[in-house]
LUMNULO-731505 format. One record per residue (C-alpha): residue in one letter; x, y, z. Coordinates in steps of 0.001 Angstrom, whole numbers, padded with zeros to 6 digits, always signed. Each point is the difference from the previous one (the first is absolute). Last residue first. Layout:
aXYZ
...
//
This chain:
x-020393-008229+021577
x+003611-000440-001063
x-000957-001972-003123
x-002674+002532-000888
x+002556+002840+000271
x+002539-001757-002225
x-002523-001119-002650
x-001595+003450-000111
x+003398+001716-000358
x+001016-002347-002828
x-003192+000595-001982
x+000254+003763+000476
x+003639+000088-001146
x-000614-002225-003033
x-003134+001885-001108
x+000113+000230-003775
x-000163-002872-002438
x+002153-002982-000857
x+003645-000055-001081
x-000723-002062-003108
x-002254+002720-001408
x+002786+002556+000466
x+002418-002162-001981
x-002473-000434-002853
x-000211+003796-000345
x+003816+000253+000123
x+000227-002516-002855
x-002065+002304-002225
x+002294+002891+000957
x+003078-002048-000950
x-001446-000913-003411
x-000968+003588-000828
x+003396+001337+001073
x+001843-002474-002231
x-002073+000993-003045
x+000232+003763+000694
x+003830+000106+000336
x+001225+001794+003161
x+000568-003238+001850
x+002283-001233-002791
x+002296+003011+000393
x+000236-000746+003728
x+001145-003540-000780
x+002792+001060-002378
x+001245+002912+002090
x-000022-002084+003174
x+001881-002789-001771
x+002796+002269-001224
x+000301+001960+003261
x+000372-003051+002223
x-002165-002244+002187
x+000710-003229-001848
x+003009-000458+002312
x-002223-000065+003143
x-003613-000538-001107
x-001946+001760-002738
x-003576-001252+000143
x-002349+000668-002914
x-003714+000280+000820
x-002763-002496-000796
x+002174-003085+000213
x-002140-002905+001152
x-001512-001314+003244
x-002393+002992+000157
x+000590+000385+003737
x+003742-000616-000325
x+000323+002288-003022
x-001568+002985+001763
x+001653-000813+003320
x+003411+000460-001595
x+002859-002450+000631
x-000876-002687-002542
x+000514-003745-000565
x+000306-000632+003723
x+002712-002343+001314
x+001594+002220+002617
x+002834-001760+001859
x+002935+000063-002401
x-000703+003311-001720
x-000557+001663+003374
x+003490-000946+001212
x+001707+001268-003157
x-002110+003182+000070
x+000890+000765+003611
x+003699-000567-000746
x+000031+002281-003032
x-001936+002793+001732
x-003504+000359-001329
x-001416+001090-003356
x-003641+000005-000974
x-002117+001604-002683
x-003604-000421-001202
x-000802+001788-003247
x-003421+001614+000118
x-003224+000781-001854
x-002149+002220+002291
x-003538-001247+000722
x-000087+001440+003541
x-000512-003591+001154
x+003154-000946-001923
x+002081+002673+001743
x-001260-001153+003407
x+000925-003584-000898
x+003576+000914-000901
x+000167+002284+003054
x-000478-003015+002286
x+003521-001148-000815
x+002390+000090-002939
x+001333+003480-000770
x-002144+001769-002580
x+000740+001738-003294
x-003247+001645-001053
x-002225+000940-002946
x-002493+002729-001003
x-000324+001453+003485
x-002975+002062+001266
x-001442-002373+002655
x+003478-001295+000740
x+001126+003444+001187
x-003022+000509+002241
x+000574-003457+001478
x+003697+000679+000603
x-000535+003337+001735
x+002442-000309+002939
x+002805+001960-001656
x+000075+001353-003535
x+003287+000316-001878
x+000328+001227-003576
x+002687-001054-002442
x+002535+001813-002181
x+003062-001643+001502
x+003230+001986+000454
x+000256-001133+003643
x-003122-001990+000893
x+001501-003115+001601
x+001668+001794+002940
x-003206+002003+000504
x-002042-003063+000986
x+001243-000049+003618
x-000589+003735+000363
x-003668-000512-000913
x-000542-001830+003306
x-001097-003617+000113
x-002912-001740+001800
x-002681+001621-002164
x+001591-001617-003085
x+000693+002324-002936
x-001779-000887-003237
x+002473+001186-002620
x-001413+001771-003066
x+001315-000446-003529
x-001331+002333-002668
x-000655-001328-003484
x+000931+001266-003479
x+003641-000246+001053
x-000112-003779+000290
x+003620-001068-000552
x+001364+002678+002354
x-001888-001572+002923
x+001484-003452-000564
x+002710-000014+002713
x-002475+001186+002651
x-001224-003543+000640
x+003595-001145+000487
x+000672+002715+002587
x-003268-000704+001780
x+000253-003728+000621
x+002976-000903+002222
x-000039+003130+002165
x-003802-000119+000220
x+000252-003637+001110
x+002376+000674+002891
x-001753+003211+001059
x-003353-001734+000381
x-003205+001212-001683
x+000254-001272-003560
x+001324+001421-003303
x-003428+000984-001384
x+000673+002047-003134
x-003073+001386-001755
x+000030+000792-003726
x-002187+003034-000600
x-001443+001350-003249
x+001254+003528-000795
x-002232+002880+001113
x+002431+001464+002538
x+000383-000936+003669
x+000603+002621+002708
x-001479-002136+002779
x-003011+002188+000768
x-000707+000601-003699
x+000206-003662-000989
x-002257-001037+002874
x-002509+002776-000783
x-000327-001086-003614
x-000137-003677+000989
x-002735+000381+002617
x+000579-003202+001944
x-003081-001962+001053
x-000407-000294+003774
x+000901-003461+001218
x-002545-002767+000486
x+000874-001973-003147
x+003737-000053+000686
x+000029-000976+003671
x-002937-002345-000489
x+001674-001898-002853
x+003274+000037+001942
x-001676-001972+002792
x-000040-003189-002114
x-002813-002456+000609
x-000883-001571+003373
x+001113-003603-000564
x-000386-001515+003487
x+002291-002895+000915
x-000353-003674+000953
x+003318-001927+000228
x+000051-003309-001889
x+003392+000589-001642
x-000569-000393-003738
x-003750+000526-000089
x-000411+002552+002789
x+003222+002023+000008
x+000903-000055-003701
x-003581-000077-001202
x-000831+003140+002008
x+003262+001655-001102
x-000941-000179-003698
x-002554+002796+000393
x+002372+002505+001634
x-001147+001882+003101
x+000284-002547+002811
x-001352+000330+003546
x+001531-002586+002349
x-001425-000756+003429
x+001273-001636+003203
x+003647+000283-000966
x+003093-001571+001612
x-000151-003737-000665
x-001534-000031-003476
x+002252+002877-001136
x+003065-001631+001592
x-000616-003263-001861
x-000715+001941-003213
x+003501+001497+000322
x+001195-002993-002030
x-001103+001964-003061
x+003060+002202+000502
x-000446+001663-003379
x-002720+001441-002219
x-002937-002009+001409
x+001237+001151+003409
x-001284+003463-000857
x-000887+000928+003568
x-003719+000714+000416
x-001563+003364-000703
x-001832+000187+003330
x+001373-002454+002573
x-001975-000442+003235
x+001612-001059+003280
x-001949-000315+003259
x+002263+000304+003055
x+000638-003190+002014
x+003610+000838+000902
x+001244-002859-002176
x-002015+001505-002851
x+001663+003369+000598
x+003538-001458-000225
x-000659-001761-003286
x-001854+003063-001295
x+002918+002335+000792
x+002408-002091-002059
x-002547-000289-002805
x-000415+003762-000069
x+003663+000885-000454
x+000869-002121-003017
x-003618+000095-001199
x-000552+003729-000710
x-003668-000623-001149
x-002445+001586+002459
x-000164-001670+003422
x-003081+000599+002117
x+000606-000682+003690
x-003154-000752+001977
x-001590+000758+003356
x+002972+002253+000801
x+002078+000076+003229
x+001544+003476-000499
x+002942-000716+002336
x+000564-003465-001460
x-000179+001373-003538
x+002610+002673+000778
x+002399-002541+001499
x-000331-002269-003036
x+000570+002929-002364
x+003138+001180+001839
x+001619-003424-000284
x-000895-000252-003685
x+001330+003510-000663
x+003277-000843+001745
x+000336-003123-002171
x-000565+002068-003161
x+002563+002623+001039
x+002614-002682+000721
x-000695-001753-003311
x+000601+003061-002159
x+002867-001419-002071
x-001734-003399-000185
x-003196+001626-001289
x+001951+001906-002658
x+001650-003198-001259
x-003326-001789-000376
x-001830+002783-001811
x-001839+003147+001106
x-000070+001485+003498
x-003122+001817+001152
x-000335+000757+003711
x+000752+003671+000703
x-002070+001164-002985
x-002819-002155+001376
x-000678+002467+002815
x-000077-001370+003544
x-002607+000093+002794
x-002766+002035-001658
x-003049+000329+002243
x-003572-000090-001287
x-001383+002336-002635
x-000658-000028-003755
x+002783+002488-000815
x+002557-002220+001754
x-000914-002892-002278
x+000772+002156-003039
x+003209+001373+001525
x+001594-003362+000676
x-000236-003382+001649
x+000551-001723+003351
x-003264+000133+001900
x-002135+000565+003081
x-003743-000053-000502
x-002744+000322+002617
x-003414-000844-001467
x-003060+001161+001911
x-002067+000769-003114
x+000725-003478-001351
x-001165-000635-003556
x+000540+003560-001210
x+003326+000343+001875
x+001094-003315-001512
x-000844+001225-003529
x+002103+003140+000394
x+002811-002131+001451
x-000142-002365-002988
x+000322+002959-002363
x+003049+001307+001895
x+001566-003460+000150
x-000338-000425-003752
x+001895+003236-000643
x+002570-000542+002777
x+000552-003561-001209
x+000800+001349-003466
x+002549+002403+001500
x+001703-002735+002039
x+000155-001540+003487
x-003634-000419+001015
x-000698-001330+003519
x-003454+000521+001529
x-000931-000342+003685
x-003763+000055+000564
x-001788+000530+003307
x-003738-000515+000304
//
């Protein structure tokens, strides 16, 4: 059978790659064409567009790049028609994917959404479009099943969280070798995860780096995004005694003592690696003002949302400053605080369900098509 997959971000590339592996196991004749990244490309199939050419962050940034986005939508529709798939599998990336799904449904193409749009966070009225435009929804957060089925009467499949598989199935990092290969000394590591898009890295990294001189007994290491070149980061590293490691975020988290993390999937990844973290976010002024008025959630990090209480500190917009980072990071390094956070992380993983999200989803998709 023929599968067309659309993933528009780094996290979608990761989950898409694991789903593709599972699809190839379930369907030995699978033909896969996709929008994604390097990880999906390594599995096989045909890459149409790389996510680094698609990701725009924030309301203002989307408006500024509207022409590019509309051209991508037009190109995507044409490419799908030429490929004529048995199903389109959408992975997260709702702004783009929901537009394509509406068109695809009208064309009579099966539409499956893996990692459903987070309409529980904002734009809840999108439920009408979800019900109209998708044949199947596969959700990965435990509270999403109640949201869709109980609140809105739309049956979904809770498949567990694919990050558990991605982290548990990876090869264990040899810390001694990792430090040697990346020119790291014996000091404990504080990981900096400033995001994957240029806009967010520009907003986050400089502020994160402002506290490095206050923690001289630690070494700070930046997790470089695979979609960005080292040259882009250099502007922030002048006269800074920090290390930079590209495309090895999981290895870095597996040996880190603490982390400063930009809000997004990385907050959950950091928690699953059992690394105490401070969650950070700062957008453009206009994007933040708009978001503040339409998003009614108590928290921005997945860790706190899943646990429905504050497990990790969130520093948002004006709270994201040197003084607060120093204070909250100092707390993370205290034994009592660390112990409590790590205990909460264990409960978090239990809530997310067991292993096998990718395999479960692939089986459900293939069986549905058969």
